[in-house]
N, C-alpha and C positions, 0 to 999 in steps of 0.2 A: 617564606610564607606560604607557613599553612593551611586551610579551612581550618574552623572550630570543628569539633565532632568527625573532621574523619582521618584516618590513618596514615602513614605515608603507602601501605602497601596498594592505597586508592588513586594513588598518582603516576600518573608517566614522564616524560622526560618534560624538564625544565627549561627557563625562560626569560634572558635576564635584560637588561632592559641599561643598554649604556649610550644613551641620546643624556640631554640637560635637560628635558624635561616626562616628566611623570606620564605614565600612559594608562588606560583603564582597558580592561579585561573582561569578557565574558562572553557566554556562553548562547549561540540563537539556536544548538538544539538541547540545553535542559536550564529552562528558563527558575527553574529550583531556585538557582542560588544568586544572588547576589554579585556587579562586578566589584573586581577586583583592581583595586589602585596598585599600582606598581610603580615606586619614585625610581628619578635617578641613580645606577650606578646600585640597583638590587635586584632579585633572582627571586621568581615564582615557580614552586614545583605545579604542573600545570592537572585539574582533575584529572580519572582514566573516563571518569560518566559526561565530557565534553566529547567522546567521540566514542570508535570502536578497537577494537585491536589492532588496526594497520594506520586509523591517523583520526589526529584533534580539530574540533572548526572553532577556531577565538576569533572575535568581534577588536581587535587590535585597534586602540581610537589615543590620539594625542589632536589637545585642542581642539577635538570634534573630530580629526577629518582620519580616515579608516587607510590603514597601515597594512601592507604584506599582503593586501585580500585581491580574490577574485573577482568579477563583474559585479558581484551583489556585497562587495567589501569585505565578506569571511577569508583569513586564514585556514589554508587546510595542512595544516604540519603532521608527519612523521609521526605518532605515537613513540618512536625509538628512539627520537633524535631529540639534542637538547637544541635551543638556540637561541639567540642572541640578537635585540634588536640596536642598528645602531645606522648612522649616520657617516654614510660615504659619497664624499665632494657635494654635501647638497641633499641628495637623497639616499630620505629613510626607507631602510628595510632588513629584513629579517633574512639571516644563514645561519647553516645547522654551526653546530661551535664543539669541540671539542674537550677546549681548553681549563682552567681553573673555576667554578664556582666561587662566583662572591657569597662573604657567608650572609645568612636571612637575616632580617632586620627582628625583635619584637613583634609578637603580632600586637595591633591593634584590638584595643576593643570593637568588639563588635557591633555596629548600630542600630538603635530599633529597626524589627523590621518594618516598612511600610505596609501600609491596610491593603488588603488585596485586591485588585479593581475587579471591579462589575464584568461581568463577563461579554462581549461581544454579539450584536445576535445576525443568524444569518442575513444580508442582503436580499433583498429584492424579494419576488413574492410569498418565500418562505420566512421573510422575516415574521410576520407576523404569527407564527406557531410557539408556542410560550407554554412546555408543557414537560413536568416532570419525569423525561425519558431521556437517555442515552442514544437515543435514535438521530440519525441525522438526516435533518429535510431536504435536499436543494436538486440536484445532476449533477451526475457522474461520468465519469471514463476513464476503459484500463488503459494504460500504458508499461511498455514493455520496454526496455534499457538494455537488451542487448542485438548489439551491434553483425556477429555472425560477421567478421571479418575474412571467411575463408567462403562463405554463399550458407543458406541452410540447412546445408546436412554439417557445416564445419560446428566447431563450439560456439557459446553464442557472448562469451567476452563481455559483462556489460561494461556501459558508461552512464553513470547516474546523473541522470537528470537529462536524457539526451533528446524529451519533448519537451522541454520546460518555455522557452521559448514560443512555441509555439501555440502550446498553451497560453500564457500568459495573452500574446499575441490575441488570439481569441477572447478572452475576456473583456482584453479592455476595447474590440468592435460589440461586447453582444449587450443587448437593452437587458435593463434592470430586470431581471428574472430569470431571463434569459443563459446565465453564468452557468459560467460548471468550476463547480464550492464542494468538488470531494474527487479523489485522485485514488483510484486504485492501482499499486504499483506491483509490481512481483515481491513478493515479503517473504518467499520460499516456501517450502515445502515438508508436507509428514512425511517420517522415517519409521519403518520398526523393523527392528534386525530382531526377531526373536519370536515365538511359537511358529515356528518356518516362511514367514519373510527374514528377504534380506539373506537369501540362502544362509539363514541358521536353521536350525534342526528344530523341528518340531516339539522338543523337549523343551527350549530352550526358555525360560519363565522372563515374561515381560515384567522391567522394571526404569526405575524415574532416568538411569541411564543409555538402557537402550531404544527409549519411543523418541527419535528426533526432533530438534526444532530446525530447519535452516535459512534462520534470520539471521544469525552470522557465518555465515560457512568460513570453513570448509569444514565436512566434518569429521568425530576423528575417529567414528568408525570405517571412511571410508576415503584413503591414505591418496585416492586418485583427484581427488578438489583440494588445486590448492588455489592462491590468488591469483595467481600467474595465465594460469588458463581460464578461471574462472570471471574475474574481473572484478568489477564492483559489487558488496554483499547488498541483500535488500532494507538492510540497516543502512547503509549507505546513500538508497537511492529515495528511503523516506527522507533525509537530510537533505540533497540535494534539491527535490522539489517543494520543503519545508522555505527552504532557505530561500527560494526563488521567490515558490506566493509570496511568502511575507516581504518582501524585497518589493514587490509590485506593488500592494494594498493601496496603495496611494493611485496609482489609475486604473487602477482593473473595480477600486471597491470590491471585493471578494474576499472574506473568508474563506482558507482554503484548508482541509482537512483531509489529510493521509487516509487511506485505510487500504491496509499490505492486501493482498489477496495470497490465502496459501492456498493448496493446492494437491494434487495426489490423484491416483488411481488407485481403488482397490478388488481389481478388475485384470492387472495386467498377466500375461503370460509368467512363468516360474522363471524364465529366463531372466526377466526384466517387473522382477516382486520385490517388490518393498513395502508393501502393506497392503496385502492381502488379507491381513487376522486383522486387518481393521474391524470388520463387522460379523468377528464371533470374541473380541475383546469382553473377560468380565467387566463388574461395575468396577470392581477395583484398579485393574489395569486401567480401562474406558476414565475412573478420574484421574490416574497418574498422568496418564496424556496428557488430559486440560488442562492438569498442574502444569505441565510446563508446558504449556501455549501459553494459559494467563503468564505466566514468571518471566517471562520472554517477551511479551512485545508489552504490557501492561511496562516491563522498564521503558519503553521508549515513550518520556511524554510529548512527543508528537505523533502518537499514535492515537488516532480516535477510537477506532473500530478496526475490526478485523472481518472477511470476506475469506467466508472457506468454498472454492472450486473443491471437493472431492468428492469425483466423479462415483460410480455411478451416485447420488444423494440415495438413501434409501430411507428412514424414519422406522421401516419396521421389523429390519436389524438392529437387534439388540446392544451388539456393538457402538452402532453409530449413535441410538437413544442416547444410552448412558453417557455417551461424550461427551452430545449439545447440551445433554441436564447439566451438564457438572460447569463445562460452556459458560450458560447462559449467567448460575449461580457465582463464574469465579471473575469473570466482568463486569456484576453489577456488585461485586465487592460486597457480597455475603458469604463467603465462606468462612464462618466462625474458625476455620482452624488453620488457615491461610491469612495471611498476609500478600497478598503479591501488590498492590500497592492500585489496582485498577479503578480503586475510587478513591479522591482524592479531593484537594480543595481546586483542582482543574479539571474535575470532571467527578464531579458533584453527585450524580447520578450514576457514573460507574462510565464503562466501556462499551461501543454497540458491539453485533457480530449481525452478520449473514450469510443466507445459506444460496446459493445459485443453482437454481433446476427451471426446472418446466412445471406448470400445473398440475400435468396428467400427473408427476412424478405426486405433490402433495395430497391428492384425490385419497389416495393409500391408504392413510393415516392421520384427516386432517385435524384432528380434535388432536391427538398429539399432540401433532408439531406446533398447531394451533398452545394447547399448553406451554410448550416447551418457551418458543418465542413472548409471550405478552408476561409467564410467572413471575419477568421482574422487569419485564418492560425496558428489554432493548436488545429483543430480538426481532429479524423480518427477515423475507423473499425479496431476492433478487431474480424475477423469473427472464429467462431468455425468449425474448419477440425477433428473432437469427434462428440461424440452422434451425427452420422451421420445415418439415414436413417428412414423411416413409421413404423420397428414394432415397437409392444412393450419396452419397457425399459425392459433391461435384455436378449433380442435379440441378441445371439453376433452376429455378422461379422463377417468373412474369411476375412482374408487380403486381396484374391483378389477380396470379395465383397465390402470390404471396398474403392479399389482402383477406382471402377468402382460408390461409388456417392464421391468419393477426385475427381477425372478428371470431375463431372460432377459440381461441385463448383466452380473449379476452373475458367469456362467457363466462368461461371458471372460473379466472382472474378474481371478477368479481362478486360470486357467489363467495368462494373463498373469503374474502373479502367483508360482504354483508355477513354470512352465517356464524364465521368462527375470527372472526375478528382480525384478519394474517396481515398484517402491516408489509405496504410490497411496495421495487422498484419497477419500472420496465427495461429494459435493455435494449436495445434498436439497432439493425443495422450499418453503422454511419460510414463502414469498409467492406472491404468485403469476407463474405464469410463462405462456406460450401454449398453454400446455395440461394442465395443473394450475394451476387458480384457480378459486375463488368466484364473482368477477361482471366483468362486463363493464360499461364507463360511454364517458360521453362527456365533455371537460371539455368547458363553452362560456362564456364568459365568466367564471371565474373559480369555476362551479358545476360540480359531479362529477352528471352528468342525466342521463337512462336507463342506469340502474342495472339491469342483466340478470342476476338470478342463475341460480348452475347449480342450487342443492341439495346441493351441497359443500362439508362445509369443510375449511379450508387443513389444519386437527390431522389431517383423515382420509389424508391424503398424507403425511403428516409423520411419521404411528403406521405408516402400510404403508410407509414407507422405513428404518425406524428395527425394526420388527418382520423386514422380507427380510431386513436387514443380518447381525442378531443371529441368527437360524434358518439363515444361513446360515453361519455361524461367520468371520465375516469377521473382528471384533477380534481373529481367532486368526491370523494369517494374520503372522505375524513382516514382510510388505509394511506392513502396513497404518497409517499414522501417523492418521486419527483422520477425519471428518466435518462436512463446511462448510457453510456453511446459507447459502441465495436468499434474499434480501439484503432493504437496507435503501436506498430508495430514494423522491425524492421523488412519482414517474412512473413505474408501470413504464406504459411505451404501443410498441405495435405497429400497424403497420412504426414505428421509431423517428420522435423527434419529431413524429409526429402526435396529432393528441387523441384516439386508441380508445386507451382504459387500463384495465390491467385490476388487478383488485384481489386481497388486500390487496396494498398496495407496500410492506411490511413483517409480519413479524412480532405474530402476533395476541395478546393477553394466553396465548389457551387454547394456541397454540404453545410457547411461552414457559413458560409453567407447564411444561408435561408434559417438553422438552427440560430444563428443571432437572434429569429423576431419571432421562429417559432418554438427552441428548445421546450 
């Protein structure tokens, strides 16, 4: 069975139905295609866009009952294998299959398309926001699926959906308007192998092939990166959280948006440089790089937007200015020379983008940044209200000192919103950062040892941040979009990939209990 208008090269493995009843097949990650009906004794080629290079995700139902699925009812199949649905001793399951494939039946005429459903409003206090914008209003959190099985100095090896159950449990308990409706999953990095970056020669010209977006790793430039060592890709994290949150929507009353983070540093030492040419890109090079980003992320129908954590952020650098100008245009679907499908019936205003930074950085060129963020009504800033202060990393701030830092930054943020119209979210330390934390410790041979308590609880920092935000009436500003929580990770280590860790590595029970009514 072939889908109309799709060539055979667009397909992965074959699925055979050897049971006595027909089954329905649909994709939980690609809602652009209708449910397929697979009759008894027939086979179907599964579309490649129902997954990635490794796996396909299929909702297999027979008489309303999900078959071969995980706890969310979704079957995760290898993209390189054929499968058969069969009845073994009264139990229907799926197995790999290497026998003969039944002949495909004549295709049935395509049914008339159903009218598109009206988009669901965001729940809670943000459901009243109705404006022609790709920006997503509400509260978010950063989630990192790296397991670090050998400790923080070892390989990351990600496990997609690692924090899904805890996030769902929180949303089930949280009051309306205080739920988390945006998940900032790790979506990969930007890498350049030109103009001297990535050990390339300075004479190496940049093109669309050597400016990489690693949402679907491994990188073909770095053969040391393999799925065996990396684990699941950023794409698979998007899939896992989207499936889990959609499945739990009746219990959480939350429509969850997935916004992958794209990270990178433009100031690494030469030995670890993969993006240092970012600031010196020409306009044409920056356009190519931004086109690659749009091509990758807009191909995923469950990506509502992207968040850039390219550090240090500096819009006065021409390479960054050109890049973000093109990003705004591409994600809005306003690039007349390229159609990346960023704007479609599911995203009528396109996709959003944000930059993560501090207000002092924005103040270097506020008019320039505001123009980029607002030209297509799809950009905003995520301001960090954690890791505050000028002392060396590891110097803990008391909640009282932290409050003074928060107040200082809110004063600047308010001016940027009121004078320049910069839309924003505020990020607070729900888990340990290098200045706001409960304890430091050392990872040693599988154990956390040498725990040194600060005497401060993480909930104190959270309460201080929320109360200061409220007393400054930040929520009443039209440009205020929500509060974001740092963060959920197996280890909070600094310097990165060392055995020096900060605690807690995720929001504590006291923090979550407070946020259920105050986020």
